[in-house]
Phi, psi and omega in degrees: 000121180282169185304321181294331181259006183293132181290136180238355181259158179301139178250118181295125182208099181244085184245148171279163179197167172260125182294130179284343180269304184258355178067012178280150177279127181249121181272157177303148182295321177085343180222022181180214183226123183264134179223009176206162181286128179286345182276310183247353179071004177290155179228186176226139182283088181246338181260142183253301187257319180222152178304130177092356184286339177054035184260356182291135176272348184294303181062019180288161175285137181247119183273135174288126183245343181196158169249137180237135179286147179184188177209144175199132183307131178090358180236170185287348184092014178233149170243145175263124177269121180252147173235129180291129180283349178265310186247348178089354181299141177251137181221138176264139176228138180294138175276151176239172182293346178273347182287139180272071184291324182296323178294320178297314180297322178298316179296318180296320181295320180294331180288330186272000000 
């Protein structure tokens, strides 16, 4: 795909998967788009240019490194900042009410 034809809009993709970090089975969200594990918050580097494009060749495990406040209708108002453990790229993903954010925050607090 040349630059003139490169996709710039969000690609809807609500798929289930097995988490590569905690090995739990993650079911599709059903009312949005899931891109990280709700149990451990880890993701996988599958998107390259826009969410849902699944064009990344990296496929590395993405570690949740921070929660960022924000707002968007239908979401908790937080984004999870992930960093790829293979290439270092950082990507933000919206948190949902099923995400175990309190467990992540507890772990982060214990580290500091």
